[in-house]
N, C-alpha and C positions, 0 to 999 in steps of 0.2 A: 113805375115798373116798365113803361114804354121807352125810357131813356136807355140807350145801349150801354152808356158808361155805368149807369147804376147796375144793370144786369151783370156786366162784366166784373165789376168790383165785388158784387155780392157772391158771384160764383167763386171768385178767388178766395174770399173769406171763408166760404163753405169748405173749399178744398184745404185751406190752411188749418181748419179745425179737425181734419181727419184723425190726426194723432190723439186728440182729446177724446173723441168719440170711441176710437179703438181701445183706449185705455179702460173704458167701461165694460168691455166684452172680454171676459177671461176665458177665451178659447184659443186654439192654435191659429197661427197666422193664416194658414190655408183655409181654415173654416170661416174666419172673418171675411176673407175675400170671397169665398163661396157664397155666403149669404148676401154680402154686399152686391155682388154682380148679379145674383139671381133676382133680388128685389128691384135693383136699379134698372136692369135691362127690361124687365116686364113693364115697369112704369114708363120707361123711355119709349117702349114700343107703343104704349097707349098714347103718349104725347104725339108721337110721329103720325099715327093713324088719324087721331082726332084733328090734328093740324093739317090734314089733307096731304101728308107726305106720300110719295110714290116710290116704289122700289125700282130704281133704274140701273143699279149696279150690275145686274145680270147681262146687260148689253156690253159690259166691259169686264170680262171674266178675269183677265190678267190683273187688272187694277183691284178687282174684288179680292183676288187671292192675296195681293199685297196688304189690303186692309185686314184680312183675316189673320195673316201672319203678325201684323202690327198688334192686333187685339190679343193674340196669344202671348206675345212678348209683354204686353201691358199686364196681363194676368199674372205671369211669373214675376214681373217687377214688383207688383203689389204684394205678393207672398213674401218676397225678400224684404220689402220695406216694412211691413207690419211685424215681421220677425225682428228687424232691427229696432223698431220702436220699443219692443219689450225688452231688448237686450242692452241697448246703449242709450235709450231715451229718444224722445221726439226731436230734440234740437239737433243732436249730432247726426241722427239718421236722416233728417231733412236736408242737412247740408251735404251729406254724402250723396243723397238721391239727386240733388240739384246739380251735381257734376255731369249728369247725363247729357244735357244739351251741349256742354263744352266738349264732351267726347265726340259728338257728331261733328262739331267744328274741326276737331283734330283729324278725323278720317274723311272729311268731305273732299279733300283733293283726290283721294283714291276712288270714292264712290260717285261723286257728282262733278268731278273735274273743276272744283272751285279752288281758287287761289288762296293759299294760306298767307294772308297779308300780315305785315308787322303788327297791326292792331290785334288781329286774332291770336298771334303768337304771344303778345303781351298779356292778353286776357287769359289765355291758356296757362301761361307761367304763373300768373297771379292765383288762379284756381288751385293749381298743384301745390304752390307754396302755402296757400290757405289751408288745404287739407292736411299738410304737414303740421301746421300750427294747431289745428283742431284735434288731430289724433296722434301727433308725434310722440308725446309723452307716454300715452297708453301703449303705443307700438314698442317703444324702448323698454317699457316696464314689463308688459305682458305678451308682447308679440302680436300677431294678427289674431284678434279674438273672433269668435263666431259672429258676434253682433256687428262688428265692423266689416267682416267679410260679406254679411247680408246687405249692409248698407251700400257697399261698393258694387255688389252684384245687382242691386236694384237700379243703380245708375247705369250699369252696362245694358241691362234689359230695357231701361227707359230709352237709352240711345238707340237700341234696336227698334223699338216702337216708333221713334221719330223717323228713322231712316226709311222703314217700310211705309209709314204713313205719307212721307214725302213722295214716294213712288206711286201711291194710289191716287193720282191726280184727278181721275174721273169719278171718284167716289167722294162726295163732298157733304159738308154741313152735318145736319142731324142724322142723316142716313149713315154717314161714315161713323159717327159716334155710336149709333145703334149696333152696327156690325161689329165694331171693336169691343163693345161691352158684352155682346152676346158671345163672341169668341173667347173673351176673357173668362166668362162663366164656364163655357165648355171645357176650356183648358184646365181650370182649377177644379172643376167637377171630376174630370178624369183622374187628376192627381189625388183628389180626396178619396175617391172610391178605390183606387189602387193602393193607397196607403193604409186606409183603415176600414174599407168596406162601405163607407157612407158617412155623412155628417153626424156629429154627436147629438144624443138626445138632450144634452145639457143646454142646447140652444134655447130651450123654453125658459131658462133663467135670465136670458138676455134679449127677450123679444123687443122691448122698448128701444134700447140703444141700436139694435140691428135694424129696426124699422126706420129710425132716424138716419142711420148710416145709408141704408139703401134708398129710401124715398127722398130724403132732403139732400144729404151730402153728395149722393151719386146721381140719381135721376134728375132732380131739380137743378143741381149744380151743373150737370152736363147740358141740360136744356138751356139754362141761362147763358152758359159759356158759348155754345154754338149759335144761339140766337142773337148774340151780340157781336161776335168777332167779325162777322161779315160786314157790319155797319161801321166798324172802326178802322182807322188807318193802321198799317203794319207797325208804325212807330209807337202809336198809343198802346196797341196790344202788347208789344214787347216791353215797353217801359212799365206800364201798370201791372204787367204779369209778375213782376218781382214782388208784388204785394203778397203773393201766395207764400213763398218761403219766409218772408219777413213776419207775416201774421202767424205762421206756424211757430216761429221762435218766441213771439210775444205770448201767444196762447199757452205754450208749454211752460213759460216762466210764471204766468199768472195762475193758471189752473193746476199745473202739475208740480209747481215749485222747482222746476229744473233751473239750474244756474250754470252758466258757462264761465270758465276762468277768463282772466284778462287776455291771455294768449289765445284762447279759443274765440273770444269776441273779435280780436284782430283777424284771426283766420276766417271767421264768418264774414266779416266785412270784405276781405280779400276775395273770397269765393263768390259772393254775390256781385261785388263791383267788377270783378274780372269777367264773370259770365255776362254781365250787362254790357261791359265795354266791348268785348269781342263780338257781341251780337248787334250792338247799336251803332258803333263807330263806323263811319263811312269816310274813306279817304277821298280828298278832293282830286278830281282828274287833273293830271299835269298839263300845263299849257305848253304846246310845242314851241321850240326855240324859234324866235323871229315873229311869233304871233302875239298880238296885244292881249293883255290880261283882261 
């Protein structure tokens, strides 16, 4: 358990099983996220305090605000994602959701003054074409369904979460995760109370999967994730990180008996490989004319 690679891989497998656990809870997507973030943030707060964590973000109010906005975006993203799980299945919803990081790459020249390199454009094109392969037939047959809209909306909000998280550079590690999870809960709680006056009493029928979701998949998963990434190289974090969507596809096939068509499998490969390529590929610096290589 002290090995950072083991912690990181375990956290990704827990995140990859989110759709399986969510399928056991027959509540609205916003209620699932409500209970997940409530239980998860409370336990993460305990981890943080027992581990000797100190609240330092108040010294950097601007960065704390960015972290809070990032957390709100994460909460909304999860609402859309879990709605997409129930509408179009874990496999397709996961692939739509994982377009979020690529959206960040697409808008990074505007927000972060980062150059959109040929490698990034190639990866972005592969992801877009992959999404056409995964959902093209459904779009031609039925148009834009509510489930696919939720999946794509989850990706947009995921991208917003990444953008504001990148801006909150002074709020780091487990403290950052705690603020984001707490703000996710606040956001979803406000939505739940405005929509229906409070969470449903039917939650008592799903206590066990909700506790698993909040305690294990969320709190322990976040704890393992943030306890490991600081000890790993950026390359390792990026490469191994694709275990999360891959495990989600495998789990959905094994436990939920979801199957992708051949065209959708090709699209899935294009989405994941395109996202990985645009994130991981680094162009070699050009050698000036007249200088030895």
